[in-house]
N, C-alpha and C positions, 0 to 999 in steps of 0.2 A: 579303624576308618580308613578309606581309600586315600592314599598319598595325594591325589589329584583334588578330592574334596577337602582334605585338609589344607591343601595349597590356596584353594579358593576362599576359605575361611581366613587364613592367615593373611590375605590381601586386603581384607577389611570392607567396609562398604562406606558408601558415599550417600548420604541422605540428601534430598531434594524436595522442598515444598512442592506439594501438587499444584497450589496456586500460582506458582512460577510457570510451571509445565502448561497450566490452562491459559495463563494470560500474558507470557512474555511478549507477544507481538503487539500487545496494546501499549507497551512502552518503546516501542520502536526497535525491539531487540530482534535481529535475524536468527534463523536456524544456524546458521555458521558461527553467530557470536555465542549463540547458546552453548554450542558444543565446545567451543573455546574455554567459555566460562566452567564448564561441567569438568573439563579436563585439569584446569588450574585448581578448581575445588577438590578434585581428587588428590592432587599433591599436597595441597594445603591440609586436608584432612589427614593425611599420612604424616604429617609433622614438619613438611618442608615449608619453612618461613619464605623462601625466595624461590619459589619453583622456576625451573629452567624452560624459557620458551622452546628450546631445541626438544626438550622431552615431550612437550605438548605437540610440536609439529610432528614428531615420529608416530606419535599416538592417533593423530589424524590423517596421516599420510599426506602431509602438507609440506611445503618448505617453511623455513622460519619466518622468511619476510612476509608471507601470507598471514601468519599468526601475528605479527607485529602490526600489520596492517589493520587486522580486525581489532586489535587491542586500541590503536589509535583512533579507530571509529568509535568503539565503546567509551573512550575518553572524551570524543567530541560530543556524545550523547550524554554525558555525565553519568553513564553506567558504572564508571570505574574511575578510581584516582590512584595515584601513585605516591607513596609516602617514603620519605627517607628516615630510616631509623637507624640507631646504632646498635650493632650486634654485641655478642659477649666478648668478640675478639678486639672490640673497638672500633672496627671497621663500619664504615657507613653503606648501608644496603638500600636498595630501592625495595618496596613492598607493594604488592597489588592488593587494592582495597575494593571489594566489590559491593559494599553496602549501598552505593548508588542504585543499584538494581533493585532493591527491596524498598528503598526510599520513594522511587517512581512508580513503583507496583503498589504501595500503599496509597499514594495519591490517585492513581488512575482507579482503583477499586473504590475509593471513596467517592467517585463521581457517579450520580445516577445514570444508568442507561436510557437512552431514550426509547420510549415504546412506540415502535413503528412496525409496519408489515414485513420489514426485513429481519427484525428480531428473531432469532431461534430459542429454542430452549437451552441450548448448549452454549450460546454465545451472545454477544450484544451486537447492535447494529454497526459498530465501528468493523467488528470482525467479519461481518457478513459484507459490508461494502469492500474490504481488502479482498474477499475471495470473489466477489462479482467482478471487480476491476482484473484481478488476475486471471478469471476465466475468459474475459472478453479480450484482454491483451495478449492472451496466450503464453504467459511467461509468469514468473514470481515476481514480486516486487523487491527493489532493492531497500536499505535502510532508510536511505534519503527519501525514496518515494512514500514509505510508511509515515515518515515524519511530516511530509508534505500533505499527505491526507489527513493526518492527525490534526494538523493546524485547521483545516476545514471545519473539524468538530470543535476544537478547543479554544480557537481565536475568532473565527469567523462565524461559528455556532450554525452551520448549515445542518438541517436535518438530512438525515441518510437518504428519504426519498428523494430530495432535490438532487443529491450528489448521484443517486442512481439515474436520474433524468438526464443529467449533464454527461455521464457515462453514454446513456443510450443516443443522445445526440452527437457525441463524439464518434461512436461507432459508425451511426449512420453516415456521418461524413468522412468515415474511413481514416480517421486521424487518431492514432493510439498513443496519446502521451497526455500526462497530467497538466501540462501548462494550457493545453487546449481547454480542457475541461475547466481550468481555473478560470480562463476568460469567459466561457460560458457562465459559470457561476457568478462571476462579478458582473456581467451585464444583466443578468436577472436581479442581482441585489440592487444594482443603480437604478433600475425600473421598478423596484419595489415589488417584485414578484416573489412572494416569500412561501407559498404554498404549491404543491403539486397541481391544484385544482386551476389556480391563476395561471400557471406556466402553461397548462394544456389548453386553456380557452385563449390565450394569447397566442398560441402556436395555431390553434383553428383560425382565429380571426386573421392571422397573416396569410395563412393558406386561401381563405375566401377572397381576400383583397387582391393576391396574386392571380387568381382565377378570373376574377372581374376584369382585371388589368390586361389579361392575355388577348392577343389579337383574335378577332372573330374569325371563324372557319367560314369558307365560300358557301353561299346561299344559293337556293335553286328558286326558279319561278320568277314572278315579276319583278323581285328585287335582286335579281342575279347579277344585273349589271350589263354592260353592252355585250353583244353576240360576236364572237370572232368567226369570220368565214372560214370555211374548209375547202381546200383544193385537193383533187386527186393528183398524185404525181403523173407528170406527162400531159396533162389537162392544159389545154391554152387558156390562159388568163385574159380576160377582156378587160 
């Protein structure tokens, strides 16, 4: 066997559940955090009980502080816990425990995906909303922003179609941030506008009201108002 092929075999393999690769964003996990987890899992699978963050940083081409920052973000989202364990040398070491990823994944998958026009065959409405906002904002979403959007689904129970309408209003106003969208959604909620049809009807009603209140244009004929005399330049005015 070729030496390179043998070396590749000796390096071993890291098994990743496909369900994680398909749904990691639904639990608020970013692409960068996923890569950090995969590198730590690689070292754990190779027998390292306490993977060195420096090695992870080298593999990712990042500095160590960046890796620690992503670990802190995962701690805040309860995707990761740090445990203190006593090793064989009786020294106490920290151990990274990533089971929170799969706990949150199990909860997310247990929730039925709302059936809306935005739901695709390969993802659910939440994923589609993420994609729509990223497309309109022209950038990727941060982990904080994905959590913010997830609260619209999990806590406020806004349908995806309502969130998409709020996105449209935000884009039309040229305001590209989630807090502005949140104010729009809250305003609709307070006014008991809970469906896309109600919101569209309210918008149309407001448009007609503004048109009726607009100043009338100048009229012609008998109702045109007083006539203004015209004079030619240089003509004596009697």
